[in-house]
N, C-alpha and C positions, 0 to 999 in steps of 0.2 A: 504493501499498500504507501511505503515510506516514495520508493521510485518514482509514480504515477506519480502524486503527489508534488513531489519538487522540479518531473520533465515536465508536470501541466508548469511551473511558476514560471522556467524558463522558457518556456512559449509564450509567455501571456509576457513578460516582461521583454523580452524581443520583442513583438509585437507593438508595447509601447512605444520603446525606443527606437523605432521605424517611425511609423507611425508622427509623433515625436520630430527627430531630424527629418518627416518630409513635411511638415505644415509649419515649425519655426524655424524660425532665423540662431540653429545653434553651434556657438562659436566651436572654433578649430581645434582644440586643443593642444597636437602637439603642436599645431603654428604656438599658441602663447605657449607651451611650456620654456621654445627651443628661444621665440627670444626676450625671454625671465631666463632664463642659459648668458646668453649675450652680455644684456642691460648687467646680467650677475658679477662677470666676467670686464664690461669695463670698471664702473668702479673696483674690484681687485684688483686692478694695476692704477688707479688711479690714486688712489688712495695708501697701499702698499707702503708702508715704511725703506725709508733707500736702505740699502745695504754698507756695510760696513766695508770699509782695505781693507784687501785678503781675504773677504769672502768669493768664492768662486756661484758658476751660474749648475747645478747641477738636473 
């Protein structure tokens, strides 16, 4: 009985996700994550402490 119930819930959730994606303007999550990573890298490079003399970039 449990496998039928979980299978039904999975099919229902998939159908709901498809409906939402087709009828509403859902943002592209991968694009948002990539943009956030680029912004974080930019901030890290700009605000990093300067290296002391004799330290090498590893």
